[in-house]
ROPANU-341833 format. One record per atom (N, C-alpha, C): residue in three letters; x, y, z. Coordinates in steps of 0.2 Angstrom, whole numbers, padded with zeros to 4 digits, always signed. Last residue first. Layout:
residues N
ALAXYZ/...
***
This chain:
residues 187
THR+0271+0496-0292/THR+0272+0503-0289/THR+0276+0507-0293/ASP+0258+0484-0295/ASP+0264+0488-0298/ASP+0265+0494-0294/HIS+0253+0470-0287/HIS+0252+0478-0287/HIS+0258+0481-0290/GLY+0256+0457-0286/GLY+0252+0459-0291/GLY+0250+0466-0292/PRO+0257+0455-0268/PRO+0259+0453-0274/PRO+0254+0456-0280/GLY+0257+0470-0257/GLY+0254+0464-0259/GLY+0256+0462-0266/ASN+0264+0481-0252/ASN+0258+0482-0256/ASN+0254+0476-0258/GLU+0275+0476-0245/GLU+0271+0482-0243/GLU+0264+0482-0246/LEU+0280+0467-0254/LEU+0278+0465-0247/LEU+0274+0470-0244/CYS+0283+0475-0265/CYS+0278+0469-0266/CYS+0275+0467-0259/ALA+0293+0483-0260/ALA+0287+0486-0263/ALA+0281+0481-0263/ARG+0302+0473-0257/ARG+0300+0477-0252/ARG+0293+0480-0254/LEU+0305+0468-0270/LEU+0302+0464-0265/LEU+0299+0468-0259/LYS+0311+0479-0276/LYS+0305+0477-0279/LYS+0301+0472-0273/ILE+0322+0480-0268/ILE+0318+0486-0268/ILE+0311+0484-0271/LEU+0328+0468-0271/LEU+0326+0469-0264/LEU+0321+0475-0264/SER+0331+0470-0284/SER+0327+0465-0282/SER+0324+0466-0275/ARG+0341+0480-0283/ARG+0335+0482-0287/ARG+0329+0476-0285/ARG+0351+0473-0276/ARG+0348+0479-0274/ARG+0341+0481-0277/LEU+0354+0462-0285/LEU+0351+0461-0278/LEU+0348+0467-0275/TRP+0358+0469-0297/TRP+0352+0464-0297/TRP+0349+0463-0290/THR+0369+0476-0291/THR+0363+0479-0294/THR+0357+0475-0294/ARG+0377+0465-0288/ARG+0375+0470-0283/ARG+0369+0473-0285/MET+0379+0460-0301/MET+0376+0456-0296/MET+0373+0460-0290/THR+0386+0470-0307/THR+0380+0468-0310/THR+0376+0464-0304/ASN+0398+0470-0299/ASN+0394+0475-0299/ASN+0387+0474-0302/LEU+0403+0457-0304/LEU+0401+0458-0297/LEU+0397+0464-0296/PRO+0397+0451-0320/PRO+0401+0455-0316/PRO+0399+0456-0309/VAL+0390+0434-0322/VAL+0389+0442-0322/VAL+0395+0445-0318/GLY+0387+0421-0320/GLY+0391+0423-0325/GLY+0390+0430-0327/PHE+0382+0415-0309/PHE+0377+0418-0314/PHE+0381+0421-0320/ARG+0393+0412-0301/ARG+0388+0407-0303/ARG+0383+0409-0308/THR+0400+0424-0300/THR+0403+0418-0304/THR+0397+0413-0306/ALA+0390+0431-0292/ALA+0392+0433-0299/ALA+0395+0428-0303/LEU+0390+0422-0281/LEU+0384+0423-0285/LEU+0386+0426-0292/GLU+0403+0425-0276/GLU+0401+0418-0278/GLU+0395+0418-0282/GLN+0402+0438-0273/GLN+0406+0436-0278/GLN+0405+0429-0280/TYR+0392+0438-0263/TYR+0391+0442-0269/TYR+0395+0439-0275/ALA+0390+0422-0255/ALA+0393+0429-0255/ALA+0392+0432-0262/TYR+0375+0414-0248/TYR+0381+0415-0253/TYR+0383+0422-0254/GLY+0365+0411-0240/GLY+0371+0414-0237/GLY+0377+0414-0242/GLU+0352+0407-0242/GLU+0357+0402-0242/GLU+0364+0405-0240/MET+0345+0419-0241/MET+0342+0413-0238/MET+0347+0407-0237/TYR+0352+0429-0248/TYR+0349+0430-0242/TYR+0346+0424-0238/ALA+0358+0423-0260/ALA+0361+0427-0256/ALA+0358+0428-0249/ALA+0348+0414-0265/ALA+0355+0411-0264/ALA+0359+0416-0259/ARG+0337+0422-0267/ARG+0337+0416-0262/ARG+0344+0414-0260/VAL+0343+0431-0276/VAL+0340+0434-0270/VAL+0340+0428-0265/ALA+0345+0422-0287/ALA+0351+0426-0284/ALA+0349+0428-0277/ALA+0332+0418-0290/ALA+0337+0413-0288/ALA+0343+0417-0285/ALA+0327+0431-0294/ALA+0324+0428-0289/ALA+0329+0422-0286/LYS+0335+0432-0306/LYS+0336+0437-0300/LYS+0333+0434-0294/ASP+0331+0422-0314/ASP+0338+0422-0312/ASP+0339+0427-0306/THR+0317+0425-0316/THR+0319+0419-0313/THR+0326+0419-0310/GLU+0311+0441-0310/GLU+0314+0437-0316/GLU+0317+0431-0312/LEU+0298+0442-0298/LEU+0305+0444-0300/LEU+0307+0439-0306/GLU+0287+0435-0293/GLU+0286+0441-0298/GLU+0292+0444-0301/ALA+0291+0426-0284/ALA+0289+0424-0291/ALA+0288+0429-0296/LEU+0293+0434-0273/LEU+0299+0432-0277/LEU+0297+0429-0284/CYS+0280+0435-0269/CYS+0283+0441-0271/CYS+0290+0439-0275/ASP+0277+0422-0265/ASP+0273+0425-0271/ASP+0277+0431-0274/ASN+0286+0421-0255/ASN+0287+0417-0261/ASN+0283+0420-0267/LEU+0281+0430-0246/LEU+0287+0431-0248/LEU+0288+0427-0255/GLN+0268+0424-0243/GLN+0268+0431-0246/GLN+0275+0432-0249/GLY+0273+0412-0238/GLY+0269+0412-0244/GLY+0269+0419-0247/ALA+0279+0417-0226/ALA+0283+0413-0231/ALA+0279+0413-0238/GLU+0268+0422-0219/GLU+0273+0426-0221/GLU+0278+0423-0227/SER+0260+0410-0218/SER+0257+0416-0221/SER+0263+0421-0224/ALA+0269+0403-0210/ALA+0267+0400-0216/ALA+0264+0406-0221/ALA+0270+0411-0198/ALA+0276+0409-0202/ALA+0274+0407-0209/ILE+0256+0410-0194/ILE+0259+0416-0196/ILE+0265+0415-0200/ALA+0255+0396-0192/ALA+0251+0399-0197/ALA+0254+0406-0199/ALA+0265+0394-0181/ALA+0266+0391-0188/ALA+0261+0394-0193/THR+0259+0402-0171/THR+0266+0404-0174/THR+0267+0401-0181/GLU+0247+0395-0169/GLU+0247+0402-0171/GLU+0253+0404-0175/PRO+0252+0382-0166/PRO+0248+0383-0172/PRO+0248+0390-0174/GLY+0269+0382-0160/GLY+0262+0382-0159/GLY+0258+0383-0165/PRO+0283+0373-0165/PRO+0280+0379-0164/PRO+0272+0378-0163/GLY+0286+0357-0157/GLY+0288+0362-0161/GLY+0284+0368-0160/GLY+0284+0347-0147/GLY+0279+0348-0153/GLY+0280+0353-0157/ASP+0293+0345-0138/ASP+0288+0349-0136/ASP+0283+0351-0142/ALA+0301+0334-0144/ALA+0298+0333-0137/ALA+0292+0338-0136/VAL+0304+0339-0156/VAL+0300+0333-0156/VAL+0297+0333-0149/GLU+0312+0350-0152/GLU+0306+0352-0156/GLU+0302+0346-0156/THR+0322+0343-0145/THR+0318+0348-0141/THR+0311+0349-0145/ALA+0329+0337-0156/ALA+0325+0333-0150/ALA+0320+0337-0146/ALA+0333+0348-0162/ALA+0329+0344-0166/ALA+0325+0339-0161/ASP+0342+0353-0153/ASP+0337+0357-0155/ASP+0331+0353-0158/MET+0351+0342-0152/MET+0348+0344-0146/MET+0342+0348-0148/ASP+0357+0343-0165/ASP+0353+0337-0163/ASP+0349+0338-0157/ALA+0363+0355-0164/ALA+0358+0354-0169/ALA+0354+0348-0167/ALA+0373+0352-0155/ALA+0368+0357-0153/ALA+0362+0356-0158/ALA+0381+0343-0162/ALA+0377+0341-0156/ALA+0372+0345-0154/PRO+0387+0351-0171/PRO+0382+0346-0173/PRO+0378+0344-0168/LYS+0387+0369-0167/LYS+0390+0362-0166/LYS+0385+0357-0168/ARG+0389+0384-0176/ARG+0385+0379-0173/ARG+0388+0372-0172/ALA+0398+0392-0183/ALA+0400+0390-0176/ALA+0395+0385-0173/ARG+0391+0394-0195/ARG+0397+0390-0195/ARG+0399+0388-0188/LEU+0381+0402-0190/LEU+0379+0395-0193/LEU+0385+0391-0193/ARG+0388+0413-0186/ARG+0384+0409-0181/ARG+0383+0402-0184/ASP+0392+0417-0199/ASP+0397+0416-0193/ASP+0394+0411-0188/ILE+0380+0421-0204/ILE+0384+0415-0207/ILE+0389+0413-0202/ALA+0377+0432-0196/ALA+0372+0426-0196/ALA+0376+0420-0199/HIS+0387+0440-0200/HIS+0386+0438-0193/HIS+0382+0432-0193/ASN+0384+0442-0213/ASN+0390+0439-0212/ASN+0390+0437-0204/ARG+0371+0449-0212/ARG+0372+0442-0216/ARG+0378+0439-0214/ALA+0374+0460-0205/ALA+0370+0455-0202/ALA+0371+0449-0205/ILE+0383+0466-0214/ILE+0385+0465-0207/ILE+0381+0460-0204/ALA+0375+0467-0225/ALA+0381+0463-0226/ALA+0383+0462-0219/ILE+0365+0476-0220/ILE+0363+0470-0222/ILE+0369+0465-0222/LEU+0373+0488-0219/LEU+0370+0485-0213/LEU+0368+0478-0215/TRP+0376+0490-0233/TRP+0382+0489-0228/TRP+0379+0486-0222/SER+0364+0492-0238/SER+0368+0486-0240/SER+0373+0484-0236/MET+0361+0504-0232/MET+0357+0498-0231/MET+0361+0492-0233/ALA+0371+0512-0238/ALA+0370+0511-0231/ALA+0367+0505-0229/GLY+0379+0505-0253/GLY+0375+0509-0250/GLY+0374+0508-0242/THR+0397+0501-0255/THR+0390+0500-0255/THR+0386+0505-0252/PRO+0410+0504-0252/PRO+0408+0506-0258/PRO+0400+0505-0259/SER+0415+0512-0237/SER+0411+0506-0240/SER+0409+0509-0247/SER+0421+0522-0230/SER+0425+0518-0235/SER+0422+0513-0239/GLY+0412+0525-0221/GLY+0414+0530-0226/GLY+0418+0527-0232/PHE+0412+0515-0211/PHE+0407+0515-0216/PHE+0409+0520-0222/ARG+0420+0515-0200/ARG+0422+0512-0207/ARG+0418+0513-0212/ASP+0413+0520-0190/ASP+0418+0525-0193/ASP+0421+0522-0199/ALA+0405+0510-0186/ALA+0402+0515-0190/ALA+0407+0520-0193/ARG+0409+0499-0178/ARG+0412+0500-0185/ARG+0409+0505-0189/GLN+0402+0499-0166/GLN+0409+0499-0166/GLN+0413+0501-0172/TRP+0389+0500-0170/TRP+0391+0505-0166/TRP+0399+0505-0166/VAL+0389+0487-0177/VAL+0387+0494-0181/VAL+0390+0500-0177/ARG+0391+0478-0167/ARG+0396+0479-0172/ARG+0395+0486-0176/VAL+0379+0480-0160/VAL+0385+0482-0157/VAL+0391+0483-0162/TYR+0370+0476-0170/TYR+0370+0483-0168/TYR+0376+0485-0164/VAL+0373+0462-0170/VAL+0374+0466-0176/VAL+0375+0473-0174/GLU+0369+0459-0157/GLU+0376+0458-0158/GLU+0378+0462-0165/GLN+0355+0460-0159/GLN+0358+0464-0154/GLN+0366+0464-0155/LEU+0353+0450-0168/LEU+0352+0457-0170/LEU+0355+0462-0165/ALA+0356+0438-0161/ALA+0361+0440-0166/ALA+0360+0448-0168/ASP+0345+0437-0153/ASP+0352+0438-0150/ASP+0357+0441-0155/GLU+0335+0436-0163/GLU+0335+0441-0159/GLU+0342+0443-0155/ALA+0340+0424-0169/ALA+0340+0430-0173/ALA+0339+0436-0169/GLU+0337+0415-0159/GLU+0344+0416-0161/GLU+0345+0422-0165/ALA+0323+0416-0159/ALA+0327+0418-0153/ALA+0334+0419-0155/ARG+0320+0411-0173/ARG+0318+0418-0171/ARG+0322+0420-0164/ASP+0329+0403-0184/ASP+0327+0403-0177/ASP+0326+0410-0175/ASN+0335+0404-0197/ASN+0329+0400-0196/ASN+0328+0398-0189/LEU+0346+0411-0201/LEU+0347+0407-0195/LEU+0341+0402-0194/ILE+0341+0418-0212/ILE+0347+0414-0213/ILE+0348+0409-0207/ARG+0329+0423-0208/ARG+0329+0419-0214/ARG+0335+0415-0215/VAL+0333+0430-0197/VAL+0328+0425-0196/VAL+0328+0420-0202/LEU+0341+0440-0203/LEU+0344+0435-0198/LEU+0339+0429-0197/VAL+0332+0447-0211/VAL+0338+0444-0214/VAL+0340+0439-0210/GLY+0323+0452-0201/GLY+0321+0447-0206/GLY+0326+0444-0210/PHE+0332+0460-0194/PHE+0329+0455-0191/PHE+0327+0450-0196/LEU+0334+0470-0204/LEU+0339+0466-0202/LEU+0337+0460-0198/LYS+0320+0475-0204/LYS+0323+0473-0210/LYS+0329+0468-0208/ALA+0319+0480-0191/ALA+0314+0475-0193/ALA+0317+0472-0200/SER+0330+0490-0189/SER+0330+0483-0186/SER+0325+0478-0188/THR+0329+0502-0196/THR+0332+0497-0199/THR+0331+0490-0196/ALA+0324+0513-0188/ALA+0323+0513-0195/ALA+0325+0506-0199/GLN+0328+0510-0175/GLN+0321+0510-0176/GLN+0319+0510-0184/TYR+0342+0511-0177/TYR+0339+0505-0174/TYR+0331+0505-0176/LEU+0343+0524-0180/LEU+0345+0519-0185/LEU+0342+0513-0183/ALA+0339+0530-0168/ALA+0335+0531-0174/ALA+0337+0526-0180/ASP+0349+0526-0159/ASP+0342+0524-0158/ASP+0338+0525-0164/PHE+0360+0533-0166/PHE+0360+0525-0165/PHE+0353+0523-0164/ALA+0356+0546-0164/ALA+0357+0543-0171/ALA+0356+0536-0171/ALA+0357+0546-0150/ALA+0351+0547-0153/ALA+0351+0545-0160/ARG+0371+0544-0148/ARG+0367+0539-0146/ARG+0360+0540-0149/ASP+0385+0547-0157/ASP+0378+0550-0156/ASP+0373+0545-0155/ARG+0398+0544-0161/ARG+0396+0542-0154/ARG+0389+0545-0152/LEU+0402+0546-0173/LEU+0404+0552-0168/LEU+0401+0550-0162/ALA+0396+0536-0180/ALA+0404+0536-0179/ALA+0406+0541-0174/ILE+0383+0541-0179/ILE+0385+0535-0175/ILE+0393+0535-0174/ARG+0384+0550-0190/ARG+0383+0552-0183/ARG+0385+0547-0178/GLU+0385+0540-0200/GLU+0390+0545-0199/GLU+0390+0548-0192/ILE+0373+0534-0199/ILE+0379+0530-0198/ILE+0385+0535-0197/LEU+0364+0545-0203/LEU+0364+0542-0196/LEU+0370+0538-0194/ALA+0368+0546-0216/ALA+0369+0552-0211/ALA+0369+0549-0204/SER+0363+0534-0221/SER+0370+0536-0221/SER+0372+0541-0216/ILE+0349+0536-0219/ILE+0353+0530-0215/ILE+0360+0532-0215/ASP+0347+0546-0228/ASP+0345+0547-0221/ASP+0349+0542-0217/GLU+0350+0540-0240/GLU+0354+0546-0238/GLU+0353+0547-0230/SER+0341+0531-0241/SER+0348+0528-0240/SER+0352+0534-0238/THR+0327+0536-0231/THR+0330+0535-0237/THR+0337+0533-0236/LYS+0315+0528-0220/LYS+0321+0532-0221/LYS+0324+0531-0228/ALA+0298+0528-0217/ALA+0304+0525-0220/ALA+0309+0530-0221/MET+0290+0531-0202/MET+0292+0533-0208/MET+0298+0530-0211/
***
């Protein structure tokens, strides 16, 4: 069952008190979404799996700082995941990227089933993004697929920072509904 922002906030507050049951519940409620953010940014499922574990270690360590966060609970978690993924991208060495490319050529890349699933998911996401207003879809792509910071996006689109945060939050809500119900279904 989906948790509300208030539920997630309450779990984070309990985690700050080192409540392991709350941590388990938070992981169950949010790990799929955070994994999706990490996969989109890192473009590597195995690396995203490793990064996801590191993100939850950070959540455990930093839960006491959440109360001072001006953003919502899910936004706070996504920011931690996004920033961690961007740090990983920056830490990648060019030689490692060359080795990855060579390995993909050598082993033929992903298998047909994996490629088909990825193509289907990407197609559904693109269909849902197409239902957003053009500027808001571009902002979502830039923030969550290209790793731009909210302030950079606000400047780029000529809107105040809080407006950009609102755009992204509302766009993610619409995307979630679209992905759950399929493109073309109003919720």
